[in-house]
C-alpha positions as CSV (number, residue, x, y, z in Angstrom):
1,X,58.4,70.6,111.4
2,X,61.0,72.8,109.7
3,X,61.3,76.3,110.9
4,X,60.9,79.3,108.5
5,X,64.7,79.9,108.9
6,X,65.5,76.3,107.9
7,X,63.3,76.5,104.9
8,X,65.0,79.7,103.8
9,X,68.4,78.0,104.1
10,X,67.3,74.9,102.2
11,X,65.9,77.1,99.4
12,X,69.1,79.0,99.1
13,X,71.1,75.8,99.0
14,X,68.9,74.1,96.3
15,X,67.9,77.0,94.1
16,X,70.6,79.7,94.2
17,X,73.8,78.6,95.9
18,X,75.7,77.3,92.9
19,X,74.8,80.4,90.9
20,X,76.1,82.7,93.6
21,X,79.2,80.7,94.3
22,X,80.2,80.6,90.6
23,X,79.5,84.4,90.2
24,X,81.6,85.3,93.3
25,X,84.6,83.1,92.3
26,X,84.6,84.2,88.7
27,X,83.7,87.8,88.8
28,X,84.4,89.1,92.4
29,X,87.6,87.4,93.7
30,X,88.8,90.8,95.1
31,X,85.6,90.9,97.2
32,X,86.3,87.5,98.6
33,X,89.9,88.5,99.5
34,X,88.6,91.6,101.3
35,X,86.1,89.6,103.3
36,X,88.7,87.0,104.3
37,X,91.4,89.7,105.3
38,X,88.7,91.5,107.4
39,X,87.9,88.3,109.3
40,X,91.4,87.0,110.1
41,X,93.3,88.8,112.8
42,X,96.8,87.3,112.7
43,X,98.0,89.5,109.8
44,X,98.6,86.5,107.5
45,X,98.4,86.8,103.8
46,X,95.7,84.4,102.5
47,X,95.9,82.6,99.2
48,X,93.7,80.3,97.1
49,X,90.6,82.1,98.2
50,X,87.3,80.6,97.1
51,X,83.6,80.9,98.0
52,X,82.5,77.4,99.1
53,X,79.0,77.5,100.5
54,X,76.2,80.0,101.0
55,X,72.9,79.9,102.8
56,X,70.4,82.6,103.7
57,X,72.5,83.3,106.8
58,X,76.1,82.6,106.0
59,X,78.8,82.7,103.3
60,X,81.7,80.3,103.8
61,X,85.0,81.2,102.2
62,X,88.0,78.9,102.2
63,X,91.6,80.0,102.0
64,X,95.1,78.7,102.4
65,X,97.3,80.2,105.1
66,X,101.0,79.5,105.2
67,X,103.6,80.0,108.0
68,X,107.1,79.2,106.8
69,X,106.9,75.9,104.9
70,X,103.7,74.8,106.6
71,X,100.3,75.6,105.0
72,X,96.8,74.9,106.2
73,X,93.4,75.1,104.6
74,X,91.1,77.3,106.7
75,X,87.7,79.0,106.2
76,X,85.8,82.0,107.5
77,X,82.0,82.5,107.8
78,X,80.5,85.8,106.8
79,X,77.1,86.3,108.5
80,X,74.1,87.9,106.8
81,X,71.7,89.9,109.0
82,X,69.0,90.1,107.9
83,X,69.1,86.8,105.9
84,X,69.4,87.2,102.1
85,X,66.4,86.7,100.0
86,X,67.6,85.9,96.5
87,X,70.8,85.5,94.4
88,X,70.7,89.1,93.3
89,X,70.3,90.3,96.9
90,X,73.2,88.1,97.9
91,X,75.6,89.4,95.3
92,X,74.7,93.0,95.9
93,X,75.1,92.7,99.7
94,X,78.4,90.6,99.5
95,X,79.9,93.1,97.0
96,X,78.9,96.1,99.2
97,X,80.3,94.4,102.3
98,X,83.5,93.6,100.4
99,X,84.0,97.1,99.2
100,X,83.5,98.4,102.7
101,X,86.2,96.0,103.9
102,X,88.5,97.3,101.2
103,X,88.5,100.9,102.6
104,X,91.8,102.1,104.0
105,X,91.9,102.9,107.7
106,X,93.7,105.9,109.1
107,X,94.3,104.0,112.4
108,X,96.8,101.8,110.5
109,X,99.3,104.6,110.7
110,X,99.6,104.3,114.5
111,X,98.3,100.8,115.3
112,X,100.6,98.9,113.1
113,X,104.4,98.9,113.8
114,X,105.9,99.3,110.3
115,X,103.7,102.1,109.1
116,X,104.3,103.9,112.4
117,X,108.1,103.6,112.1
118,X,108.1,104.7,108.4
119,X,105.9,107.7,109.3
120,X,108.2,108.7,112.1
121,X,111.3,108.4,110.0
122,X,109.8,110.3,107.1
123,X,108.7,113.0,109.5
124,X,112.2,113.3,111.0
125,X,113.8,113.5,107.5
126,X,111.3,116.2,106.5
127,X,111.8,118.2,109.7
128,X,115.6,118.0,109.2
129,X,115.4,119.0,105.6
130,X,112.8,121.7,105.7
131,X,113.1,123.2,109.2
132,X,116.6,122.5,110.6
133,X,118.6,122.8,107.5
134,X,122.3,122.0,107.4
135,X,123.4,124.4,110.1
136,X,120.7,123.3,112.4
137,X,121.5,119.6,111.9
138,X,125.2,120.3,112.6
139,X,124.3,122.1,115.8
140,X,122.0,119.2,116.8
141,X,124.7,116.6,116.2
142,X,127.1,118.5,118.4
143,X,124.8,117.9,121.3
144,X,124.8,114.2,120.8
145,X,127.1,111.8,122.8
146,X,130.6,111.7,121.4
147,X,130.2,108.1,120.1
148,X,127.2,109.2,118.1
149,X,129.1,112.1,116.5
150,X,132.0,109.7,115.6
151,X,129.6,107.2,114.0
152,X,128.1,109.9,111.8
153,X,131.5,111.4,111.0
154,X,133.0,108.0,110.1
155,X,130.1,106.8,107.9
156,X,128.9,110.0,106.2
157,X,131.7,112.5,106.7
158,X,130.5,116.0,105.7
159,X,127.7,114.6,103.5
160,X,125.2,113.6,106.2
161,X,122.8,116.5,105.5
162,X,122.9,115.7,101.8
163,X,122.1,112.0,102.6
164,X,119.2,113.1,104.8
165,X,117.8,115.5,102.2
166,X,118.2,113.0,99.3
167,X,116.4,110.3,101.5
168,X,113.5,112.6,102.2
169,X,112.9,113.6,98.6
170,X,113.3,110.0,97.4
171,X,110.7,108.9,100.0
172,X,108.3,111.6,98.8
173,X,108.7,110.7,95.1
174,X,108.6,106.9,95.7
175,X,105.5,107.1,98.0
176,X,103.7,109.4,95.6
177,X,104.4,107.0,92.6
178,X,103.1,104.1,94.6
179,X,100.0,106.0,95.7
180,X,99.1,107.1,92.2
181,X,99.5,103.5,90.8
182,X,97.5,102.0,93.6
183,X,94.7,104.6,93.4
184,X,94.4,103.9,89.6
185,X,94.4,100.1,90.1
186,X,91.9,100.2,92.9
187,X,89.6,102.3,90.7
188,X,90.1,100.1,87.6
189,X,90.3,96.6,89.0
190,X,88.3,96.8,92.3
191,X,85.8,99.5,91.1
192,X,86.2,101.4,94.3
193,X,84.7,105.0,94.6
194,X,86.8,108.0,94.0
195,X,86.8,109.1,97.6
196,X,87.9,105.6,98.8
197,X,90.7,105.7,96.2
198,X,91.7,109.2,97.3
199,X,92.0,107.9,100.9
200,X,94.3,105.1,99.9
201,X,96.3,107.6,97.9
202,X,96.7,109.9,100.9
203,X,97.7,107.2,103.3
204,X,100.2,105.6,100.9
205,X,101.8,109.0,100.4
206,X,102.6,109.0,104.1
207,X,104.1,105.5,104.5
208,X,104.4,103.7,101.1
209,X,105.1,100.0,101.1
210,X,103.1,98.7,104.1
211,X,99.8,100.0,102.8
212,X,100.7,99.3,99.1
213,X,101.1,95.7,100.1
214,X,97.6,95.7,101.6
215,X,96.1,97.3,98.5
216,X,97.9,94.9,96.1
217,X,95.9,92.0,97.5
218,X,92.7,93.6,96.1
219,X,94.1,94.9,92.8
220,X,95.9,91.6,91.9
221,X,93.0,89.3,92.8
222,X,90.9,90.0,89.7
223,X,94.0,90.0,87.5
224,X,95.0,86.5,88.7
225,X,91.5,85.2,88.2
226,X,91.3,86.6,84.7
227,X,94.6,85.0,83.8
228,X,93.3,81.6,85.0
229,X,90.1,82.0,83.0
230,X,92.1,82.8,79.8
């Protein structure tokens, strides 16, 4: 005798699965991207992401993962607890879970190497520009080992502070431009809330490219799908 759980799974497969799968693949590709990225831990960038199968308990999403010239087809299973009850319930819960997965995490600034390095460099440039000033920088350089002083003198001459200052303000402008663009695209293409977009904006202002790269996965997914449908 079939259990109640098995009956629910068979009903989802026979009555609603194709409707849900089609809706997810055509209307919510960014949600699928977010769920895959949240469930793979090796930092790879997945491509060719598609919902494949859904039951009352699990959504299976396939994706291609490449390393160098070698690519492999993989999949992740997203569990539902409690089980879903209908196609509408499935879409609502999957979209909600996907949007949660799309939220930026402040911990990325210190747990991931590249954001941490960029944050430290930008902070050093800012401290030198806004606190030390040219005289303070010169005094600091004089306390360096002689080889360090010679390297700075040979490469930059008397323009080292100018280079530092220009680098700091360029970083501020570039990060702000990235942050504004990403916040607008996340709101427009991923339909994220204003506070979520504001969080992305703030974090990208700190480190720029590493977090922009993460967000672009979500903003470009819908655009790519729309191009294919056209």
